[in-house]
All heavy atoms as a GROMACS GRO file, in nm:
protein
  572
    1VAL      N    1   0.086  -0.117   0.001
    1VAL     CA    2  -0.001   0.000   0.000
    1VAL      C    3   0.090   0.124   0.000
    1VAL      O    4   0.187   0.130   0.073
    1VAL     CB    5  -0.093   0.002   0.122
    1VAL    CG1    6  -0.176   0.127   0.126
    1VAL    CG2    7  -0.180  -0.121   0.124
    2GLY      N    8   0.055   0.221  -0.079
    2GLY     CA    9   0.133   0.345  -0.082
    2GLY      C   10   0.244   0.340  -0.187
    2GLY      O   11   0.250   0.254  -0.271
    3THR      N   12   0.336   0.434  -0.176
    3THR     CA   13   0.446   0.446  -0.269
    3THR      C   14   0.565   0.366  -0.220
    3THR      O   15   0.605   0.380  -0.104
    3THR     CB   16   0.489   0.596  -0.280
    3THR    OG1   17   0.375   0.671  -0.322
    3THR    CG2   18   0.602   0.612  -0.381
    4PRO      N   19   0.619   0.280  -0.303
    4PRO     CA   20   0.740   0.207  -0.259
    4PRO      C   21   0.856   0.303  -0.244
    4PRO      O   22   0.866   0.403  -0.315
    4PRO     CB   23   0.765   0.108  -0.372
    4PRO     CG   24   0.692   0.160  -0.490
    4PRO     CD   25   0.578   0.246  -0.436
    5SER      N   26   0.942   0.276  -0.149
    5SER     CA   27   1.057   0.363  -0.125
    5SER      C   28   1.162   0.347  -0.234
    5SER      O   29   1.204   0.234  -0.261
    5SER     CB   30   1.122   0.330   0.010
    5SER     OG   31   1.032   0.353   0.113
    6PRO      N   32   1.202   0.455  -0.298
    6PRO     CA   33   1.305   0.444  -0.400
    6PRO      C   34   1.441   0.423  -0.331
    6PRO      O   35   1.462   0.470  -0.218
    6PRO     CB   36   1.300   0.581  -0.468
    6PRO     CG   37   1.242   0.674  -0.368
    6PRO     CD   38   1.151   0.590  -0.282
    7PRO      N   39   1.533   0.356  -0.400
    7PRO     CA   40   1.666   0.341  -0.338
    7PRO      C   41   1.735   0.478  -0.330
    7PRO      O   42   1.735   0.554  -0.429
    7PRO     CB   43   1.738   0.246  -0.434
    7PRO     CG   44   1.661   0.250  -0.562
    7PRO     CD   45   1.522   0.292  -0.528
    8LEU      N   46   1.791   0.507  -0.215
    8LEU     CA   47   1.855   0.638  -0.195
    8LEU      C   48   1.978   0.657  -0.282
    8LEU      O   49   2.010   0.768  -0.317
    8LEU     CB   50   1.891   0.656  -0.048
    8LEU     CG   51   1.777   0.655   0.050
    8LEU    CD1   52   1.828   0.673   0.192
    8LEU    CD2   53   1.676   0.762   0.019
    9THR      N   54   2.043   0.549  -0.318
    9THR     CA   55   2.166   0.559  -0.397
    9THR      C   56   2.142   0.630  -0.531
    9THR      O   57   2.234   0.692  -0.583
    9THR     CB   58   2.228   0.420  -0.423
    9THR    OG1   59   2.128   0.336  -0.484
    9THR    CG2   60   2.275   0.356  -0.294
   10VAL      N   61   2.023   0.623  -0.582
   10VAL     CA   62   1.991   0.687  -0.710
   10VAL      C   63   2.007   0.838  -0.697
   10VAL      O   64   2.044   0.907  -0.792
   10VAL     CB   65   1.848   0.652  -0.754
   10VAL    CG1   66   1.804   0.730  -0.875
   10VAL    CG2   67   1.836   0.502  -0.777
   11PHE      N   68   1.977   0.892  -0.579
   11PHE     CA   69   1.977   1.037  -0.558
   11PHE      C   70   2.110   1.091  -0.504
   11PHE      O   71   2.131   1.212  -0.504
   11PHE     CB   72   1.865   1.074  -0.462
   11PHE     CG   73   1.729   1.033  -0.508
   11PHE    CD1   74   1.666   0.923  -0.454
   11PHE    CD2   75   1.665   1.103  -0.608
   11PHE    CE1   76   1.541   0.884  -0.496
   11PHE    CE2   77   1.540   1.064  -0.654
   11PHE     CZ   78   1.478   0.953  -0.598
   12LEU      N   79   2.198   1.006  -0.459
   12LEU     CA   80   2.320   1.052  -0.396
   12LEU      C   81   2.410   1.140  -0.487
   12LEU      O   82   2.468   1.236  -0.436
   12LEU     CB   83   2.403   0.934  -0.341
   12LEU     CG   84   2.341   0.868  -0.218
   12LEU    CD1   85   2.423   0.748  -0.176
   12LEU    CD2   86   2.326   0.965  -0.104
   13PRO      N   87   2.418   1.114  -0.616
   13PRO     CA   88   2.500   1.202  -0.700
   13PRO      C   89   2.452   1.348  -0.699
   13PRO      O   90   2.532   1.439  -0.722
   13PRO     CB   91   2.488   1.142  -0.841
   13PRO     CG   92   2.457   0.998  -0.817
   13PRO     CD   93   2.372   0.997  -0.692
   14ASP      N   94   2.326   1.371  -0.672
   14ASP     CA   95   2.271   1.507  -0.670
   14ASP      C   96   2.274   1.571  -0.530
   14ASP      O   97   2.238   1.689  -0.518
   14ASP     CB   98   2.125   1.507  -0.719
   14ASP     CG   99   2.113   1.468  -0.864
   14ASP    OD1  100   2.203   1.503  -0.942
   14ASP    OD2  101   2.014   1.402  -0.900
   15ALA      N  102   2.315   1.498  -0.429
   15ALA     CA  103   2.308   1.549  -0.292
   15ALA      C  104   2.391   1.674  -0.270
   15ALA      O  105   2.353   1.761  -0.191
   15ALA     CB  106   2.346   1.441  -0.193
   16ALA      N  107   2.504   1.688  -0.338
   16ALA     CA  108   2.589   1.804  -0.319
   16ALA      C  109   2.531   1.929  -0.386
   16ALA      O  110   2.558   2.042  -0.343
   16ALA     CB  111   2.728   1.776  -0.376
   17ASN      N  112   2.448   1.912  -0.486
   17ASN     CA  113   2.386   2.024  -0.558
   17ASN      C  114   2.237   2.022  -0.528
   17ASN      O  115   2.160   1.951  -0.591
   17ASN     CB  116   2.411   2.006  -0.710
   17ASN     CG  117   2.353   2.119  -0.791
   17ASN    OD1  118   2.267   2.194  -0.744
   17ASN    ND2  119   2.397   2.129  -0.914
   18VAL      N  120   2.199   2.102  -0.430
   18VAL     CA  121   2.061   2.102  -0.382
   18VAL      C  122   1.963   2.135  -0.493
   18VAL      O  123   1.855   2.073  -0.502
   18VAL     CB  124   2.044   2.197  -0.263
   18VAL    CG1  125   1.900   2.203  -0.215
   18VAL    CG2  126   2.134   2.155  -0.149
   19ASP      N  127   1.995   2.228  -0.579
   19ASP     CA  128   1.904   2.262  -0.686
   19ASP      C  129   1.877   2.142  -0.778
   19ASP      O  130   1.763   2.118  -0.818
   19ASP     CB  131   1.958   2.381  -0.768
   19ASP     CG  132   1.957   2.510  -0.691
   19ASP    OD1  133   1.867   2.528  -0.607
   19ASP    OD2  134   2.047   2.594  -0.713
   20ALA      N  135   1.981   2.068  -0.809
   20ALA     CA  136   1.966   1.948  -0.893
   20ALA      C  137   1.884   1.841  -0.820
   20ALA      O  138   1.800   1.773  -0.881
   20ALA     CB  139   2.102   1.892  -0.933
   21LEU      N  140   1.908   1.825  -0.691
   21LEU     CA  141   1.835   1.728  -0.611
   21LEU      C  142   1.687   1.761  -0.608
   21LEU      O  143   1.602   1.674  -0.631
   21LEU     CB  144   1.893   1.722  -0.470
   21LEU     CG  145   1.827   1.625  -0.372
   21LEU    CD1  146   1.840   1.480  -0.422
   21LEU    CD2  147   1.887   1.641  -0.234
   22VAL      N  148   1.655   1.885  -0.580
   22VAL     CA  149   1.514   1.926  -0.572
   22VAL      C  150   1.447   1.915  -0.710
   22VAL      O  151   1.333   1.872  -0.722
   22VAL     CB  152   1.502   2.070  -0.514
   22VAL    CG1  153   1.359   2.119  -0.520
   22VAL    CG2  154   1.552   2.071  -0.370
   23GLU      N  155   1.520   1.950  -0.815
   23GLU     CA  156   1.463   1.938  -0.949
   23GLU      C  157   1.437   1.792  -0.984
   23GLU      O  158   1.337   1.760  -1.046
   23GLU     CB  159   1.556   2.002  -1.053
   23GLU     CG  160   1.501   1.993  -1.196
   23GLU     CD  161   1.362   2.051  -1.214
   23GLU    OE1  162   1.322   2.144  -1.138
   23GLU    OE2  163   1.291   2.005  -1.305
   24ARG      N  164   1.524   1.703  -0.940
   24ARG     CA  165   1.501   1.563  -0.964
   24ARG      C  166   1.375   1.512  -0.893
   24ARG      O  167   1.296   1.435  -0.946
   24ARG     CB  168   1.623   1.481  -0.919
   24ARG     CG  169   1.618   1.340  -0.963
   24ARG     CD  170   1.752   1.276  -0.942
   24ARG     NE  171   1.761   1.160  -1.026
   24ARG     CZ  172   1.865   1.084  -1.033
   24ARG    NH1  173   1.972   1.114  -0.963
   24ARG    NH2  174   1.865   0.978  -1.109
   25MET      N  175   1.356   1.556  -0.767
   25MET     CA  176   1.235   1.522  -0.692
   25MET      C  177   1.112   1.579  -0.767
   25MET      O  178   1.010   1.512  -0.776
   25MET     CB  179   1.238   1.580  -0.552
   25MET     CG  180   1.353   1.536  -0.466
   25MET     SD  181   1.341   1.366  -0.421
   25MET     CE  182   1.507   1.335  -0.367
   26ASN      N  183   1.126   1.699  -0.814
   26ASN     CA  184   1.016   1.766  -0.886
   26ASN      C  185   0.976   1.684  -1.008
   26ASN      O  186   0.857   1.654  -1.029
   26ASN     CB  187   1.061   1.906  -0.928
   26ASN     CG  188   0.957   1.980  -1.008
   26ASN    OD1  189   0.836   1.964  -0.990
   26ASN    ND2  190   1.004   2.066  -1.099
   27ARG      N  191   1.073   1.646  -1.091
   27ARG     CA  192   1.042   1.572  -1.212
   27ARG      C  193   0.988   1.434  -1.184
   27ARG      O  194   0.894   1.388  -1.246
   27ARG     CB  195   1.164   1.559  -1.300
   27ARG     CG  196   1.198   1.690  -1.374
   27ARG     CD  197   1.321   1.677  -1.462
   27ARG     NE  198   1.437   1.672  -1.372
   27ARG     CZ  199   1.536   1.586  -1.379
   27ARG    NH1  200   1.541   1.499  -1.474
   27ARG    NH2  201   1.635   1.589  -1.294
   28LEU      N  202   1.050   1.366  -1.087
   28LEU     CA  203   1.014   1.228  -1.058
   28LEU      C  204   0.880   1.212  -0.987
   28LEU      O  205   0.800   1.125  -1.023
   28LEU     CB  206   1.125   1.161  -0.977
   28LEU     CG  207   1.110   1.013  -0.948
   28LEU    CD1  208   1.110   0.932  -1.078
   28LEU    CD2  209   1.225   0.966  -0.861
   29PHE      N  210   0.857   1.295  -0.888
   29PHE     CA  211   0.739   1.276  -0.803
   29PHE      C  212   0.624   1.373  -0.829
   29PHE      O  213   0.511   1.344  -0.795
   29PHE     CB  214   0.778   1.282  -0.654
   29PHE     CG  215   0.875   1.175  -0.616
   29PHE    CD1  216   1.004   1.208  -0.583
   29PHE    CD2  217   0.836   1.043  -0.612
   29PHE    CE1  218   1.095   1.108  -0.546
   29PHE    CE2  219   0.926   0.943  -0.577
   29PHE     CZ  220   1.055   0.976  -0.546
   30LEU      N  221   0.657   1.490  -0.884
   30LEU     CA  222   0.552   1.591  -0.907
   30LEU      C  223   0.532   1.623  -1.056
   30LEU      O  224   0.462   1.720  -1.088
   30LEU     CB  225   0.585   1.719  -0.829
   30LEU     CG  226   0.595   1.701  -0.677
   30LEU    CD1  227   0.643   1.828  -0.612
   30LEU    CD2  228   0.463   1.657  -0.619
   31HIS      N  229   0.598   1.550  -1.143
   31HIS     CA  230   0.582   1.568  -1.285
   31HIS      C  231   0.610   1.712  -1.328
   31HIS      O  232   0.542   1.765  -1.416
   31HIS     CB  233   0.444   1.522  -1.332
   31HIS     CG  234   0.410   1.384  -1.288
   31HIS    ND1  235   0.467   1.273  -1.344
   31HIS    CD2  236   0.327   1.338  -1.191
   31HIS    CE1  237   0.420   1.166  -1.283
   31HIS    NE2  238   0.337   1.203  -1.189
   32GLY      N  239   0.708   1.776  -1.264
   32GLY     CA  240   0.748   1.909  -1.301
   32GLY      C  241   0.657   2.019  -1.251
   32GLY      O  242   0.671   2.135  -1.293
   33ALA      N  243   0.565   1.988  -1.160
   33ALA     CA  244   0.465   2.087  -1.116
   33ALA      C  245   0.493   2.145  -0.978
   33ALA      O  246   0.404   2.202  -0.915
   33ALA     CB  247   0.327   2.023  -1.115
   34MET      N  248   0.618   2.136  -0.930
   34MET     CA  249   0.651   2.191  -0.797
   34MET      C  250   0.634   2.343  -0.797
   34MET      O  251   0.686   2.412  -0.884
   34MET     CB  252   0.794   2.154  -0.758
   34MET     CG  253   0.830   2.193  -0.616
   34MET     SD  254   0.998   2.147  -0.571
   34MET     CE  255   0.984   1.973  -0.551
   35ARG      N  256   0.563   2.392  -0.699
   35ARG     CA  257   0.542   2.536  -0.686
   35ARG      C  258   0.672   2.602  -0.638
   35ARG      O  259   0.748   2.541  -0.564
   35ARG     CB  260   0.432   2.565  -0.586
   35ARG     CG  261   0.294   2.519  -0.634
   35ARG     CD  262   0.186   2.537  -0.527
   35ARG     NE  263   0.215   2.448  -0.413
   35ARG     CZ  264   0.240   2.488  -0.289
   35ARG    NH1  265   0.237   2.616  -0.258
   35ARG    NH2  266   0.263   2.403  -0.192
   36PRO      N  267   0.698   2.725  -0.681
   36PRO     CA  268   0.820   2.795  -0.639
   36PRO      C  269   0.838   2.803  -0.488
   36PRO      O  270   0.950   2.788  -0.437
   36PRO     CB  271   0.806   2.935  -0.701
   36PRO     CG  272   0.716   2.913  -0.820
   36PRO     CD  273   0.621   2.804  -0.779
   37ALA      N  274   0.728   2.824  -0.414
   37ALA     CA  275   0.738   2.834  -0.268
   37ALA      C  276   0.780   2.701  -0.207
   37ALA      O  277   0.861   2.698  -0.113
   37ALA     CB  278   0.603   2.877  -0.209
   38MET      N  279   0.730   2.593  -0.262
   38MET     CA  280   0.768   2.461  -0.212
   38MET      C  281   0.915   2.434  -0.244
   38MET      O  282   0.991   2.385  -0.160
   38MET     CB  283   0.681   2.352  -0.276
   38MET     CG  284   0.712   2.216  -0.230
   38MET     SD  285   0.598   2.099  -0.309
   38MET     CE  286   0.678   1.946  -0.267
   39ARG      N  287   0.958   2.467  -0.365
   39ARG     CA  288   1.097   2.449  -0.406
   39ARG      C  289   1.189   2.525  -0.310
   39ARG      O  290   1.290   2.474  -0.263
   39ARG     CB  291   1.119   2.498  -0.549
   39ARG     CG  292   1.263   2.486  -0.598
   39ARG     CD  293   1.278   2.544  -0.737
   39ARG     NE  294   1.191   2.481  -0.833
   39ARG     CZ  295   1.221   2.371  -0.900
   39ARG    NH1  296   1.336   2.311  -0.879
   39ARG    NH2  297   1.137   2.319  -0.986
   40LYS      N  298   1.152   2.648  -0.280
   40LYS     CA  299   1.234   2.731  -0.191
   40LYS      C  300   1.241   2.669  -0.051
   40LYS      O  301   1.347   2.665   0.011
   40LYS     CB  302   1.179   2.871  -0.184
   40LYS     CG  303   1.263   2.966  -0.103
   40LYS     CD  304   1.210   3.107  -0.106
   40LYS     CE  305   1.301   3.197  -0.024
   40LYS     NZ  306   1.259   3.334  -0.028
   41SER      N  307   1.127   2.622   0.000
   41SER     CA  308   1.126   2.563   0.135
   41SER      C  309   1.213   2.438   0.143
   41SER      O  310   1.288   2.422   0.237
   41SER     CB  311   0.981   2.525   0.173
   41SER     OG  312   0.903   2.640   0.186
   42ILE      N  313   1.201   2.352   0.042
   42ILE     CA  314   1.282   2.229   0.044
   42ILE      C  315   1.431   2.264   0.027
   42ILE      O  316   1.514   2.209   0.097
   42ILE     CB  317   1.235   2.133  -0.067
   42ILE    CG1  318   1.095   2.083  -0.035
   42ILE    CG2  319   1.332   2.016  -0.081
   42ILE    CD1  320   1.030   2.000  -0.144
   43THR      N  321   1.462   2.355  -0.062
   43THR     CA  322   1.599   2.395  -0.084
   43THR      C  323   1.659   2.453   0.044
   43THR      O  324   1.771   2.416   0.083
   43THR     CB  325   1.610   2.498  -0.199
   43THR    OG1  326   1.558   2.436  -0.317
   43THR    CG2  327   1.752   2.543  -0.220
   44ASN      N  328   1.587   2.541   0.112
   44ASN     CA  329   1.636   2.600   0.236
   44ASN      C  330   1.660   2.494   0.343
   44ASN      O  331   1.759   2.497   0.415
   44ASN     CB  332   1.541   2.706   0.287
   44ASN     CG  333   1.539   2.830   0.200
   44ASN    OD1  334   1.630   2.855   0.122
   44ASN    ND2  335   1.435   2.912   0.212
   45ALA      N  336   1.568   2.401   0.354
   45ALA     CA  337   1.580   2.296   0.455
   45ALA      C  338   1.699   2.205   0.428
   45ALA      O  339   1.778   2.174   0.519
   45ALA     CB  340   1.454   2.214   0.464
   46VAL      N  341   1.714   2.164   0.304
   46VAL     CA  342   1.824   2.074   0.267
   46VAL      C  343   1.959   2.145   0.282
   46VAL      O  344   2.058   2.084   0.322
   46VAL     CB  345   1.805   2.016   0.127
   46VAL    CG1  346   1.926   1.935   0.083
   46VAL    CG2  347   1.679   1.928   0.124
   47ASN      N  348   1.963   2.274   0.252
   47ASN     CA  349   2.089   2.350   0.265
   47ASN      C  350   2.135   2.358   0.409
   47ASN      O  351   2.253   2.383   0.436
   47ASN     CB  352   2.074   2.488   0.207
   47ASN     CG  353   2.103   2.493   0.058
   47ASN    OD1  354   2.186   2.418   0.011
   47ASN    ND2  355   2.035   2.578  -0.012
   48LYS      N  356   2.045   2.338   0.506
   48LYS     CA  357   2.083   2.342   0.646
   48LYS      C  358   2.151   2.213   0.690
   48LYS      O  359   2.213   2.208   0.796
   48LYS     CB  360   1.960   2.368   0.734
   48LYS     CG  361   1.907   2.508   0.715
   48LYS     CD  362   1.789   2.536   0.803
   48LYS     CE  363   1.737   2.676   0.777
   48LYS     NZ  364   1.620   2.709   0.855
   49VAL      N  365   2.140   2.108   0.609
   49VAL     CA  366   2.207   1.981   0.639
   49VAL      C  367   2.344   1.984   0.576
   49VAL      O  368   2.362   2.025   0.462
   49VAL     CB  369   2.126   1.860   0.582
   49VAL    CG1  370   2.197   1.732   0.606
   49VAL    CG2  371   1.986   1.858   0.641
   50SER      N  372   2.445   1.942   0.651
   50SER     CA  373   2.582   1.945   0.605
   50SER      C  374   2.599   1.866   0.475
   50SER      O  375   2.549   1.755   0.460
   50SER     CB  376   2.673   1.886   0.712
   50SER     OG  377   2.805   1.873   0.664
   51ALA      N  378   2.675   1.923   0.382
   51ALA     CA  379   2.704   1.856   0.257
   51ALA      C  380   2.784   1.730   0.278
   51ALA      O  381   2.792   1.645   0.191
   51ALA     CB  382   2.778   1.951   0.162
   52SER      N  383   2.846   1.716   0.394
   52SER     CA  384   2.923   1.595   0.425
   52SER      C  385   2.832   1.478   0.462
   52SER      O  386   2.882   1.368   0.485
   52SER     CB  387   3.023   1.623   0.537
   52SER     OG  388   2.955   1.652   0.658
   53ASP      N  389   2.702   1.500   0.467
   53ASP     CA  390   2.608   1.394   0.496
   53ASP      C  391   2.505   1.383   0.384
   53ASP      O  392   2.387   1.421   0.398
   53ASP     CB  393   2.538   1.421   0.631
   53ASP     CG  394   2.461   1.300   0.685
   53ASP    OD1  395   2.450   1.198   0.612
   53ASP    OD2  396   2.410   1.309   0.796
   54PRO      N  397   2.547   1.330   0.269
   54PRO     CA  398   2.456   1.325   0.154
   54PRO      C  399   2.331   1.241   0.176
   54PRO      O  400   2.226   1.274   0.123
   54PRO     CB  401   2.543   1.269   0.043
   54PRO     CG  402   2.656   1.198   0.111
   54PRO     CD  403   2.676   1.271   0.240
   55VAL      N  404   2.341   1.135   0.254
   55VAL     CA  405   2.223   1.050   0.279
   55VAL      C  406   2.117   1.130   0.354
   55VAL      O  407   1.998   1.122   0.322
   55VAL     CB  408   2.263   0.923   0.355
   55VAL    CG1  409   2.139   0.844   0.397
   55VAL    CG2  410   2.352   0.835   0.270
   56ALA      N  411   2.157   1.206   0.453
   56ALA     CA  412   2.060   1.288   0.528
   56ALA      C  413   1.997   1.394   0.438
   56ALA      O  414   1.878   1.420   0.449
   56ALA     CB  415   2.130   1.355   0.646
   57ARG      N  416   2.074   1.450   0.346
   57ARG     CA  417   2.018   1.550   0.254
   57ARG      C  418   1.912   1.487   0.163
   57ARG      O  419   1.806   1.542   0.141
   57ARG     CB  420   2.129   1.611   0.169
   57ARG     CG  421   2.224   1.697   0.250
   57ARG     CD  422   2.331   1.757   0.165
   57ARG     NE  423   2.311   1.900   0.177
   57ARG     CZ  424   2.363   1.990   0.097
   57ARG    NH1  425   2.437   1.955  -0.004
   57ARG    NH2  426   2.339   2.117   0.118
   58VAL      N  427   1.943   1.369   0.112
   58VAL     CA  428   1.852   1.299   0.022
   58VAL      C  429   1.725   1.259   0.100
   58VAL      O  430   1.613   1.279   0.051
   58VAL     CB  431   1.918   1.178  -0.042
   58VAL    CG1  432   1.818   1.088  -0.110
   58VAL    CG2  433   2.025   1.221  -0.141
   59LYS      N  434   1.743   1.207   0.219
   59LYS     CA  435   1.627   1.164   0.299
   59LYS      C  436   1.535   1.283   0.328
   59LYS      O  437   1.413   1.270   0.321
   59LYS     CB  438   1.673   1.100   0.429
   59LYS     CG  439   1.722   0.960   0.414
   59LYS     CD  440   1.758   0.901   0.551
   59LYS     CE  441   1.800   0.759   0.540
   59LYS     NZ  442   1.834   0.700   0.672
   60LEU      N  443   1.594   1.397   0.363
   60LEU     CA  444   1.513   1.513   0.394
   60LEU      C  445   1.437   1.563   0.270
   60LEU      O  446   1.317   1.592   0.277
   60LEU     CB  447   1.599   1.625   0.449
   60LEU     CG  448   1.525   1.755   0.487
   60LEU    CD1  449   1.417   1.730   0.591
   60LEU    CD2  450   1.625   1.858   0.537
   61ALA      N  451   1.506   1.569   0.158
   61ALA     CA  452   1.440   1.613   0.033
   61ALA      C  453   1.327   1.517  -0.005
   61ALA      O  454   1.218   1.562  -0.042
   61ALA     CB  455   1.542   1.624  -0.079
   62LEU      N  456   1.352   1.389   0.009
   62LEU     CA  457   1.245   1.291  -0.020
   62LEU      C  458   1.129   1.305   0.075
   62LEU      O  459   1.013   1.308   0.034
   62LEU     CB  460   1.302   1.150  -0.008
   62LEU     CG  461   1.366   1.091  -0.130
   62LEU    CD1  462   1.438   0.961  -0.098
   62LEU    CD2  463   1.264   1.067  -0.238
   63TYR      N  464   1.159   1.317   0.202
   63TYR     CA  465   1.054   1.328   0.303
   63TYR      C  466   0.967   1.451   0.277
   63TYR      O  467   0.844   1.441   0.277
   63TYR     CB  468   1.116   1.336   0.443
   63TYR     CG  469   1.015   1.363   0.551
   63TYR    CD1  470   0.933   1.261   0.598
   63TYR    CD2  471   0.998   1.490   0.605
   63TYR    CE1  472   0.839   1.285   0.697
   63TYR    CE2  473   0.905   1.515   0.702
   63TYR     CZ  474   0.825   1.413   0.748
   63TYR     OH  475   0.730   1.438   0.844
   64LEU      N  476   1.031   1.565   0.254
   64LEU     CA  477   0.955   1.688   0.233
   64LEU      C  478   0.872   1.682   0.105
   64LEU      O  479   0.761   1.737   0.098
   64LEU     CB  480   1.049   1.809   0.232
   64LEU     CG  481   1.114   1.838   0.368
   64LEU    CD1  482   1.220   1.947   0.351
   64LEU    CD2  483   1.012   1.875   0.472
   65THR      N  484   0.925   1.618   0.003
   65THR     CA  485   0.852   1.605  -0.124
   65THR      C  486   0.735   1.510  -0.110
   65THR      O  487   0.621   1.541  -0.149
   65THR     CB  488   0.946   1.559  -0.236
   65THR    OG1  489   1.053   1.651  -0.251
   65THR    CG2  490   0.870   1.550  -0.370
   66LEU      N  491   0.761   1.393  -0.052
   66LEU     CA  492   0.658   1.289  -0.047
   66LEU      C  493   0.550   1.313   0.058
   66LEU      O  494   0.443   1.253   0.052
   66LEU     CB  495   0.723   1.152  -0.026
   66LEU     CG  496   0.814   1.106  -0.137
   66LEU    CD1  497   0.875   0.970  -0.103
   66LEU    CD2  498   0.744   1.104  -0.271
   67THR      N  499   0.577   1.402   0.153
   67THR     CA  500   0.472   1.435   0.250
   67THR      C  501   0.402   1.566   0.219
   67THR      O  502   0.314   1.607   0.292
   67THR     CB  503   0.531   1.442   0.394
   67THR    OG1  504   0.633   1.542   0.398
   67THR    CG2  505   0.585   1.306   0.438
   68SER      N  506   0.440   1.628   0.108
   68SER     CA  507   0.379   1.756   0.072
   68SER      C  508   0.235   1.734   0.022
   68SER      O  509   0.199   1.629  -0.027
   68SER     CB  510   0.460   1.824  -0.038
   68SER     OG  511   0.443   1.755  -0.162
   69VAL      N  512   0.158   1.838   0.035
   69VAL     CA  513   0.020   1.837  -0.015
   69VAL      C  514   0.022   1.818  -0.166
   69VAL      O  515  -0.062   1.748  -0.221
   69VAL     CB  516  -0.052   1.968   0.026
   69VAL    CG1  517  -0.187   1.977  -0.044
   69VAL    CG2  518  -0.066   1.976   0.174
   70ASP      N  519   0.119   1.878  -0.232
   70ASP     CA  520   0.126   1.870  -0.377
   70ASP      C  521   0.144   1.723  -0.420
   70ASP      O  522   0.083   1.681  -0.516
   70ASP     CB  523   0.243   1.952  -0.434
   70ASP     CG  524   0.218   2.100  -0.415
   70ASP    OD1  525   0.104   2.140  -0.383
   70ASP    OD2  526   0.311   2.178  -0.434
   71TYR      N  527   0.229   1.649  -0.352
   71TYR     CA  528   0.247   1.510  -0.386
   71TYR      C  529   0.120   1.429  -0.358
   71TYR      O  530   0.079   1.345  -0.437
   71TYR     CB  531   0.366   1.446  -0.314
   71TYR     CG  532   0.378   1.299  -0.344
   71TYR    CD1  533   0.430   1.254  -0.464
   71TYR    CD2  534   0.335   1.204  -0.251
   71TYR    CE1  535   0.436   1.120  -0.493
   71TYR    CE2  536   0.342   1.069  -0.280
   71TYR     CZ  537   0.394   1.027  -0.399
   71TYR     OH  538   0.402   0.894  -0.428
   72GLN      N  539   0.060   1.454  -0.246
   72GLN     CA  540  -0.059   1.379  -0.206
   72GLN      C  541  -0.171   1.400  -0.310
   72GLN      O  542  -0.246   1.308  -0.336
   72GLN     CB  543  -0.106   1.421  -0.066
   72GLN     CG  544  -0.006   1.392   0.040
   72GLN     CD  545   0.034   1.244   0.046
   72GLN    OE1  546  -0.049   1.155   0.034
   72GLN    NE2  547   0.162   1.217   0.062
   73VAL      N  548  -0.180   1.518  -0.366
   73VAL     CA  549  -0.283   1.544  -0.467
   73VAL      C  550  -0.244   1.479  -0.600
   73VAL      O  551  -0.326   1.424  -0.670
   73VAL     CB  552  -0.301   1.697  -0.487
   73VAL    CG1  553  -0.389   1.727  -0.607
   73VAL    CG2  554  -0.361   1.758  -0.362
   74GLN      N  555  -0.115   1.478  -0.634
   74GLN     CA  556  -0.068   1.423  -0.761
   74GLN      C  557  -0.093   1.272  -0.770
   74GLN      O  558  -0.128   1.222  -0.874
   74GLN     CB  559   0.083   1.448  -0.779
   74GLN     CG  560   0.119   1.590  -0.806
   74GLN     CD  561   0.076   1.634  -0.942
   74GLN    OE1  562   0.073   1.556  -1.037
   74GLN    NE2  563   0.039   1.759  -0.957
   75LYS      N  564  -0.071   1.201  -0.662
   75LYS     CA  565  -0.081   1.055  -0.672
   75LYS      C  566  -0.224   1.014  -0.698
   75LYS      O  567  -0.261   0.942  -0.777
   75LYS     CB  568  -0.027   0.985  -0.551
   75LYS     CG  569  -0.115   0.994  -0.429
   75LYS     CD  570  -0.061   0.906  -0.321
   75LYS     CE  571  -0.165   0.887  -0.215
   75LYS     NZ  572  -0.136   0.792  -0.118
   0.00000   0.00000   0.00000
């Protein structure tokens, strides 16, 4: 039931570049329909996580995207 968890390793190459990471989430989960305010919120949150912890950055970006109202409406 629900969305299967994607393997985090797929997103790790983008973890250092937050804009690329958020855009990937946008394309994959929201079909390119991420609102600018949501993009900014996710980008700001992920930027607060140290770049030396790429797994935490990916997990946070995924969590914020998949729990957003926009994703819940899209599915």
